[in-house]
Backbone bond lengths (Angstrom), bond angles and torsions (degrees), N, CA, C in turn:
res aa  C-N    CA-C-N  psi(-1)  N-CA   C-N-CA  omega(-1)  CA-C   N-CA-C  phi
1 X - - - 1.458 - - 1.524 109.56 -
2 X 1.334 116.92 132.76 1.453 122.47 -179.69 1.518 109.22 -124.44
3 X 1.318 117.36 129.27 1.458 119.89 178.67 1.518 110.79 -60.67
4 X 1.332 117.43 -42.41 1.461 120.76 -178.21 1.522 110.94 -60.23
5 X 1.324 117.54 -41.10 1.463 121.37 -177.89 1.529 112.71 -82.62
6 X 1.333 116.34 -42.78 1.458 120.72 -171.80 1.522 113.57 -93.05
7 X 1.339 116.95 -27.08 1.460 120.31 178.24 1.510 114.92 86.72
8 X 1.337 117.46 7.31 1.461 120.24 178.05 1.530 109.50 -152.53
9 X 1.317 115.03 163.96 1.456 121.64 179.98 1.519 108.40 -154.17
10 X 1.326 117.03 138.57 1.463 122.10 174.80 1.524 108.39 -110.87
11 X 1.316 116.34 122.77 1.464 122.38 177.53 1.524 107.24 -107.01
12 X 1.314 116.31 118.97 1.462 120.74 -173.15 1.531 112.28 -83.44
13 X 1.330 114.97 150.08 1.466 123.77 168.66 1.527 113.18 57.83
14 X 1.323 116.46 49.52 1.465 120.75 175.70 1.526 110.32 -87.26
15 X 1.330 117.06 -43.33 1.454 121.09 176.40 1.528 110.30 -95.93
16 X 1.321 116.15 152.95 1.457 120.99 175.84 1.530 109.77 -89.65
17 X 1.318 116.43 161.76 1.461 120.76 177.73 1.528 110.90 -60.04
18 X 1.338 115.32 -36.54 1.461 119.67 179.98 1.531 110.97 -65.86
19 X 1.322 116.90 -42.06 1.460 120.36 178.55 1.532 111.14 -63.73
20 X 1.308 115.97 -44.32 1.472 120.25 -178.31 1.525 110.54 -58.51
21 X 1.329 117.06 -48.55 1.459 119.98 -179.63 1.523 110.80 -65.03
22 X 1.327 116.38 -39.96 1.465 120.67 178.69 1.528 110.54 -60.62
23 X 1.321 117.32 -46.66 1.462 121.40 -178.43 1.520 111.15 -66.25
24 X 1.322 117.34 -42.01 1.452 120.08 179.66 1.537 110.72 -62.21
25 X 1.316 116.85 -47.46 1.462 120.75 179.77 1.528 110.49 -61.64
26 X 1.317 115.34 -42.06 1.464 120.46 -178.70 1.530 111.00 -63.65
27 X 1.324 116.65 -42.65 1.460 120.51 -178.36 1.527 111.54 -72.75
28 X 1.319 117.73 -38.42 1.468 119.83 174.65 1.528 110.31 -56.26
29 X 1.311 115.92 -47.64 1.460 120.58 -178.42 1.527 110.92 -66.32
30 X 1.329 116.51 -44.70 1.467 119.53 -176.65 1.524 111.43 -63.96
31 X 1.317 117.47 -48.43 1.458 120.83 -175.07 1.531 112.62 -73.42
32 X 1.316 117.18 -17.99 1.465 120.67 173.31 1.520 112.27 -77.42
33 X 1.335 116.30 -16.97 1.460 119.81 -170.42 1.521 114.88 -129.19
34 X 1.321 117.49 6.96 1.458 120.73 -177.22 1.528 110.62 -140.69
35 X 1.334 117.42 158.21 1.463 120.61 179.68 1.530 111.94 -64.88
36 X 1.337 114.72 153.53 1.457 121.78 175.53 1.527 107.77 -151.10
37 X 1.320 115.84 164.27 1.459 120.89 173.98 1.522 107.64 -83.76
38 X 1.333 117.06 133.80 1.457 120.37 -173.25 1.530 111.23 -109.86
39 X 1.326 114.75 137.75 1.459 122.58 169.35 1.521 106.86 -136.69
40 X 1.332 116.87 103.66 1.456 119.62 -175.86 1.516 110.93 59.52
41 X 1.324 116.14 -125.73 1.461 120.96 179.96 1.522 112.87 -82.48
42 X 1.306 117.78 -6.12 1.464 120.43 -172.57 1.525 112.33 -90.10
43 X 1.319 114.13 153.38 1.458 122.96 171.06 1.524 107.34 -119.40
44 X 1.335 115.77 135.16 1.462 120.85 -173.59 1.520 109.22 -130.84
45 X 1.338 115.82 138.79 1.460 121.92 170.32 1.525 107.42 -111.86
46 X 1.340 117.93 98.11 1.462 120.65 178.88 1.527 110.87 -82.27
47 X 1.321 116.53 139.17 1.466 120.60 178.82 1.508 113.08 59.70
48 X 1.326 116.10 40.38 1.464 120.40 -170.70 1.524 114.26 -83.45
49 X 1.330 118.27 -26.24 1.470 121.01 -173.96 1.527 110.92 -62.90
50 X 1.310 116.34 128.50 1.475 123.82 -178.43 1.525 111.78 61.68
51 X 1.331 116.93 17.07 1.460 120.15 -171.60 1.526 111.90 -136.43
52 X 1.343 116.68 15.28 1.459 119.58 -175.92 1.528 109.09 -132.72
53 X 1.348 117.39 87.35 1.464 120.88 -174.84 1.512 114.46 -56.33
54 X 1.329 118.27 -27.23 1.452 120.36 -178.49 1.508 114.36 -73.43
55 X 1.348 117.36 -8.62 1.463 121.51 177.24 1.524 109.91 -100.42
56 X 1.319 116.38 156.76 1.462 121.29 -178.33 1.524 111.03 -65.55
57 X 1.313 116.04 157.55 1.463 121.15 178.10 1.528 110.70 -59.88
58 X 1.312 116.97 -38.17 1.460 119.95 -176.97 1.528 110.95 -64.67
59 X 1.337 116.51 -41.77 1.453 119.59 178.95 1.528 111.23 -73.71
60 X 1.318 116.85 -41.38 1.463 120.98 178.31 1.523 112.70 -58.93
61 X 1.306 116.47 -28.86 1.461 121.36 -175.24 1.526 113.34 -110.19
62 X 1.314 116.86 21.91 1.457 120.32 -178.27 1.526 111.79 -61.36
63 X 1.331 117.45 -30.43 1.470 120.76 179.01 1.525 112.54 -68.10
64 X 1.325 116.95 -13.87 1.464 121.95 177.79 1.527 112.07 -102.89
65 X 1.307 116.98 -0.16 1.462 121.29 -177.55 1.529 109.33 -58.95
66 X 1.334 118.26 129.31 1.475 120.98 -178.78 1.528 113.08 -55.83
67 X 1.321 117.48 -31.15 1.466 119.92 179.06 1.522 111.12 -66.29
68 X 1.330 116.02 -36.90 1.466 120.53 177.67 1.523 110.02 -72.37
69 X 1.326 116.95 -48.53 1.470 120.71 -177.01 1.525 111.81 -63.44
70 X 1.319 116.97 -33.33 1.468 119.85 178.12 1.522 110.68 -62.93
71 X 1.327 117.10 -43.45 1.469 120.10 -179.12 1.526 110.98 -72.29
72 X 1.319 117.26 -37.75 1.468 120.57 177.43 1.522 110.52 -63.15
73 X 1.327 116.67 -40.41 1.470 120.27 -178.41 1.522 111.96 -62.68
74 X 1.331 117.38 -28.60 1.467 120.43 179.24 1.530 111.15 -67.38
75 X 1.319 117.07 -30.70 1.463 120.60 177.31 1.523 110.28 -67.01
76 X 1.319 116.13 -39.41 1.457 120.29 -175.00 1.528 113.54 -85.06
77 X 1.320 116.58 -11.12 1.468 121.74 170.55 1.532 112.25 50.80
78 X 1.319 114.81 56.72 1.469 123.79 175.44 1.521 113.75 74.32
79 X 1.339 117.86 0.63 1.463 119.52 173.33 1.528 108.80 -76.79
80 X 1.320 116.48 152.91 1.456 120.89 -178.44 1.532 109.95 -73.56
81 X 1.328 116.94 125.69 1.458 121.32 178.76 1.518 109.02 -132.77
82 X 1.325 114.91 169.05 1.462 119.38 179.27 1.519 110.11 -151.64
83 X 1.321 115.32 160.50 1.455 122.34 170.75 1.526 107.68 -71.01
84 X 1.333 117.80 130.49 1.464 120.31 -173.39 1.529 112.15 -102.05
85 X 1.343 116.16 27.94 1.463 122.18 174.81 1.526 112.41 56.13
86 X 1.322 114.46 38.85 1.459 121.26 177.74 1.518 108.19 -118.89
87 X 1.318 116.08 115.36 1.472 120.23 174.87 1.525 108.62 -144.86
88 X 1.318 115.26 128.90 1.460 121.23 176.76 1.520 108.58 -132.19
89 X 1.316 115.92 138.49 1.455 122.47 178.30 1.520 107.47 -123.56
90 X 1.316 116.53 118.93 1.466 122.01 -174.78 1.524 111.04 -113.50
91 X 1.297 115.70 132.42 1.464 122.33 169.46 1.527 107.48 -113.44
92 X 1.335 116.33 116.73 1.472 122.78 172.88 1.528 113.52 62.15
93 X 1.320 117.05 37.49 1.461 119.63 -178.88 1.526 111.14 -93.20
94 X 1.329 115.57 138.67 1.458 122.75 172.14 1.530 107.64 -106.05
95 X 1.345 117.29 133.90 1.461 120.21 177.55 1.520 110.03 -129.77
96 X 1.325 115.84 137.61 1.450 121.96 174.57 1.532 109.68 -79.45
97 X 1.311 117.05 176.44 1.463 121.23 -178.96 1.529 110.21 -64.42
98 X 1.329 115.73 131.59 1.458 120.56 -177.42 1.527 109.97 -163.50
99 X 1.315 115.30 168.87 1.461 122.91 169.40 1.534 107.03 -115.06
100 X 1.320 117.11 147.12 1.466 120.53 -178.29 1.531 111.45 -88.64
101 X 1.328 116.28 57.08 1.463 119.84 -179.08 1.523 112.08 -109.95
102 X 1.327 116.84 2.81 1.462 119.50 -175.29 1.524 112.43 -68.13
103 X 1.330 117.76 -34.61 1.461 119.09 177.98 1.529 111.24 -67.20
104 X 1.326 116.87 -33.78 1.468 120.12 173.68 1.521 110.33 -57.85
105 X 1.328 116.16 -51.37 1.459 121.28 -178.67 1.520 110.70 -64.90
106 X 1.332 115.52 -40.13 1.462 120.37 -179.76 1.529 110.88 -62.77
107 X 1.305 116.09 -29.97 1.458 120.64 179.35 1.518 113.78 -83.32
108 X 1.343 117.23 1.63 1.464 121.12 175.43 1.507 114.93 96.93
109 X 1.341 118.35 13.53 1.460 120.63 -177.27 1.528 110.68 -68.57
110 X 1.340 116.04 124.83 1.464 121.59 173.81 1.527 110.79 -119.78
111 X 1.337 115.38 20.76 1.457 121.52 179.84 1.526 109.66 -93.37
112 X 1.314 116.57 168.75 1.456 122.90 -179.63 1.528 109.92 -71.77
113 X 1.329 117.03 111.63 1.469 119.76 -177.11 1.524 112.11 -72.36
114 X 1.342 117.75 -10.23 1.459 120.79 178.51 1.527 111.98 -92.59
115 X 1.314 116.89 0.24 1.461 120.25 -178.64 1.527 110.84 -67.81
116 X 1.324 116.06 152.68 1.465 121.44 -179.86 1.519 111.48 -60.28
117 X 1.325 116.09 -30.87 1.461 120.38 -177.78 1.533 112.43 -72.98
118 X 1.334 116.26 -15.03 1.472 119.98 178.98 1.522 108.52 -87.74
119 X 1.311 116.00 75.75 1.461 120.92 -178.43 1.526 108.73 -116.49
120 X 1.320 115.10 86.45 1.459 122.42 175.97 1.526 107.01 -113.86
121 X 1.310 116.03 126.82 1.461 120.24 -176.19 1.518 110.41 -118.92
122 X 1.322 114.47 159.89 1.450 121.75 173.00 1.529 108.31 -112.77
123 X 1.316 115.35 133.27 1.462 122.18 173.89 1.521 106.62 -110.26
124 X 1.332 116.58 119.82 1.461 120.31 -168.32 1.520 112.70 -132.19
125 X 1.319 114.19 149.28 1.460 122.19 171.17 1.522 108.84 -122.05
126 X 1.316 117.04 128.82 1.461 123.31 167.26 1.528 105.63 -101.77
127 X 1.320 116.98 113.52 1.463 120.62 -169.69 1.526 113.45 -84.12
128 X 1.332 116.47 34.69 1.461 122.28 174.10 1.521 107.83 -153.80
129 X 1.310 116.15 156.84 1.465 120.32 -177.58 1.532 110.79 -75.63
130 X 1.322 114.62 141.65 1.468 121.19 175.35 1.521 110.32 -131.79
131 X 1.322 115.72 42.19 1.459 121.04 178.28 1.529 111.99 -87.19
132 X 1.327 117.25 -29.32 1.462 120.31 -175.02 1.525 111.64 -116.83
133 X 1.318 117.05 20.04 1.456 121.33 175.93 1.533 107.49 -146.46
134 X 1.287 117.16 171.62 1.464 121.77 179.31 1.523 110.25 -114.12
135 X 1.329 115.50 39.48 1.455 121.28 -174.12 1.522 112.53 -111.95
136 X 1.339 116.03 18.96 1.451 120.44 175.83 1.513 110.94 -94.84
137 X 1.331 116.24 -132.85 1.462 121.78 -179.44 1.531 109.82 -99.34
138 X 1.330 115.55 130.12 1.456 121.16 173.82 1.521 108.75 -107.93
139 X 1.329 116.14 141.19 1.464 121.20 179.01 1.522 109.47 -134.00
140 X 1.314 115.47 162.64 1.453 122.66 167.86 1.527 105.96 -113.28
141 X 1.344 117.02 96.20 1.466 121.53 -171.84 1.523 112.98 -53.16
142 X 1.328 114.75 138.41 1.455 121.25 175.37 1.506 115.47 85.70
143 X 1.340 117.43 -8.57 1.460 119.53 -174.93 1.529 113.37 -78.68
144 X 1.326 116.99 6.26 1.466 120.39 170.68 1.520 110.57 -78.26
145 X 1.343 116.25 -7.04 1.463 121.92 178.12 1.529 110.26 -106.22
146 X 1.303 115.53 146.51 1.453 121.81 -175.82 1.533 112.05 -57.45
147 X 1.321 116.23 130.16 1.454 121.88 171.81 1.509 116.52 78.89
148 X 1.332 118.22 2.77 1.466 121.30 -177.85 1.528 109.61 -87.72
149 X 1.334 115.80 135.45 1.459 121.80 171.27 1.523 108.10 -123.59
150 X 1.320 116.79 152.45 1.468 120.24 -179.72 1.515 109.50 -160.62
151 X 1.326 115.62 171.98 1.454 122.02 177.65 1.535 109.86 -82.06
152 X 1.313 115.61 150.42 1.459 119.39 179.16 1.530 110.78 -69.03
153 X 1.311 115.41 149.54 1.461 121.48 -179.92 1.524 108.72 -139.55
154 X 1.326 116.44 131.21 1.458 120.41 173.95 1.521 109.06 -84.00
155 X 1.323 117.07 132.32 1.459 121.14 177.96 1.527 108.92 -89.34
156 X 1.319 116.06 102.97 1.460 120.62 176.40 1.524 108.04 -68.64
157 X 1.317 116.78 117.48 1.464 119.76 -174.33 1.519 110.46 -138.72
158 X 1.321 114.84 155.57 1.454 123.44 174.03 1.523 109.63 -100.62
159 X 1.307 116.50 159.57 1.463 120.97 -178.37 1.523 112.60 -63.13
160 X 1.306 117.10 -20.26 1.460 121.22 -179.95 1.528 113.19 -85.76
161 X 1.335 117.20 -6.92 1.467 121.28 -172.34 1.533 112.03 -84.37
162 X 1.321 114.45 146.97 1.459 122.59 170.72 1.523 107.64 -101.15
163 X 1.327 116.97 125.03 1.459 121.89 178.89 1.519 108.09 -107.77
164 X 1.324 116.09 121.42 1.460 122.02 179.50 1.520 108.36 -113.04
165 X 1.336 117.67 131.85 1.456 119.24 178.47 1.519 111.08 -145.84
166 X 1.325 114.94 149.08 1.452 122.19 173.95 1.521 108.12 -67.08
167 X 1.323 117.83 130.58 1.462 119.16 -173.27 1.529 113.34 -65.69
168 X 1.333 117.16 -13.39 1.469 120.11 179.75 1.524 112.80 -83.36
169 X 1.319 118.14 -11.51 1.457 119.96 -176.89 1.528 109.75 -69.96
170 X 1.328 116.79 142.41 1.448 120.38 174.11 1.526 109.21 -70.43
171 X 1.326 116.66 127.32 1.452 120.56 -177.90 1.526 109.92 -150.84
172 X 1.327 115.15 163.26 1.461 121.25 178.92 1.517 108.82 -155.31
173 X 1.332 115.52 169.36 1.460 120.92 178.02 1.509 111.22 -138.25
174 X 1.313 117.66 126.29 1.464 124.34 179.76 1.527 111.19 57.96
175 X 1.323 116.36 27.80 1.461 120.89 -176.30 1.527 110.92 -67.18
176 X 1.340 116.11 126.65 1.468 122.33 178.46 1.531 112.19 55.05
177 X 1.327 116.12 32.27 1.458 120.80 179.18 1.523 108.98 -130.95
178 X 1.336 118.31 160.53 1.471 119.36 172.50 1.528 109.21 -64.10
179 X 1.302 116.08 149.72 1.452 119.67 -178.49 1.522 111.14 -73.01
180 X 1.328 115.23 140.78 1.465 121.99 -174.73 1.528 111.40 -54.66
181 X 1.331 117.40 -45.36 1.469 118.99 -174.21 1.517 111.57 -69.25
182 X 1.328 117.81 -24.24 1.468 120.16 175.48 1.528 111.74 -77.07
183 X 1.322 116.82 -28.84 1.464 121.42 179.98 1.523 111.11 -81.55
184 X 1.336 116.50 -44.05 1.465 120.50 -171.19 1.529 114.31 -105.81
185 X 1.334 117.13 -8.54 1.455 119.26 177.99 1.512 114.22 70.71
186 X 1.325 117.43 22.78 1.463 122.36 175.46 1.513 107.92 -144.98
187 X 1.320 116.34 155.35 1.454 120.72 -173.38 1.530 112.70 -72.07
188 X 1.312 115.08 145.20 1.465 122.49 173.95 1.522 108.14 -97.43
189 X 1.337 116.12 126.45 1.463 120.85 -177.93 1.520 111.54 -118.68
190 X 1.338 114.53 137.42 1.455 123.00 170.58 1.520 108.24 -127.94
191 X 1.319 116.29 125.12 1.457 123.15 174.87 1.520 107.34 -114.27
192 X 1.322 118.01 126.88 1.456 119.36 -176.15 1.521 111.69 -138.79
193 X 1.338 114.94 143.25 1.455 122.90 -178.95 1.529 109.61 -131.51
194 X 1.350 116.86 149.47 1.454 121.05 179.89 1.516 112.69 -110.46
195 X 1.332 115.93 140.43 1.461 123.15 177.02 1.530 107.69 -136.85
196 X 1.321 116.55 148.78 1.452 119.12 -179.81 1.508 112.69 -150.37
197 X 1.330 115.50 164.31 1.460 120.01 172.40 1.527 109.21 -59.75
198 X 1.305 116.31 149.91 1.462 120.42 -177.92 1.528 109.33 -79.94
199 X 1.339 115.91 78.06 1.463 120.24 -176.94 1.530 110.02 -149.87
200 X 1.332 116.40 -169.56 1.465 121.40 -175.01 1.522 112.35 -65.11
201 X 1.334 117.56 -33.82 1.462 119.82 179.02 1.527 110.74 -60.37
202 X 1.320 115.98 -43.98 1.461 119.29 178.82 1.518 111.48 -67.62
203 X 1.346 116.77 -32.88 1.466 119.66 175.51 1.528 110.54 -60.81
204 X 1.329 116.43 -47.17 1.466 120.67 179.01 1.528 111.22 -62.48
205 X 1.335 115.57 -44.45 1.458 119.40 -178.88 1.524 110.40 -63.61
206 X 1.304 116.91 -44.30 1.460 122.45 179.13 1.533 110.25 -55.92
207 X 1.337 115.72 -47.14 1.466 120.81 -179.03 1.518 111.26 -64.46
208 X 1.339 116.71 -44.72 1.454 120.23 -179.11 1.518 113.30 -67.21
209 X 1.331 116.47 -41.43 1.464 120.44 178.83 1.520 110.80 -64.50
210 X 1.327 116.53 -41.51 1.464 120.40 179.25 1.527 110.89 -61.27
211 X 1.330 116.47 -41.70 1.463 120.71 -179.86 1.526 111.06 -65.39
212 X 1.336 116.92 -46.97 1.468 120.45 -179.66 1.517 111.52 -63.15
213 X 1.322 116.13 -48.54 1.457 120.54 -176.63 1.526 111.07 -62.99
214 X 1.335 116.85 -39.93 1.466 119.99 179.09 1.523 110.39 -64.30
215 X 1.332 117.03 -42.02 1.456 120.63 178.14 1.511 112.56 -63.53
216 X 1.325 116.65 -41.58 1.467 120.04 178.87 1.523 111.37 -67.53
217 X 1.310 116.68 -37.57 1.464 120.24 -178.64 1.525 110.48 -65.72
218 X 1.332 117.50 -32.49 1.450 120.85 178.08 1.522 111.85 -66.52
219 X 1.344 115.98 -23.22 1.468 120.32 -177.49 1.527 112.01 -102.46
220 X 1.310 117.59 13.39 1.465 119.70 177.51 1.527 109.90 -70.46
221 X 1.316 113.83 145.54 1.477 118.54 179.60 1.535 110.16 -147.64
């Protein structure tokens, strides 16, 4: 598997079992007792990283964790990159097939999103195992490149794994499937952060993500 060719990468055993349980318990408690942005059955914390006092410092700063930054830096291969102020936390969210380029457009980007310089990635944790179900992340490998089509693939992942993907790749979650929390009786969590090359594309994405997240936060209840 090659990130350049496939558009995604799974890094095993980044989080410990203790961290996973701690984060799950913390998020269950927080979302039961605090406002969130709602979409159907899902609860979402947009722009939550370093911005949610009710969460622990360790969870609030997970996007700065050296284990995460080390793996992200390997994608950029010594090129200068930065955190693009994009963080979303999803509880029980279902998503149809899409590319994560809307924040770019929202930020005013009129550049070619297929250009090599448009390298914005998402670093994500699914805090539950998806080895024996198809309720994790689905991708269409290679579709981060212009004109590529492919068959859908479920990414079998463990709760300890870090999943990195190019935001242009076609992907979905729990698409056309029963929802994880209805099947297993426990919440499904996705934590995701955005990073990009230090260039105009990341500037646009940063601006668009900030606008979206601020708007969603105003509608939390």
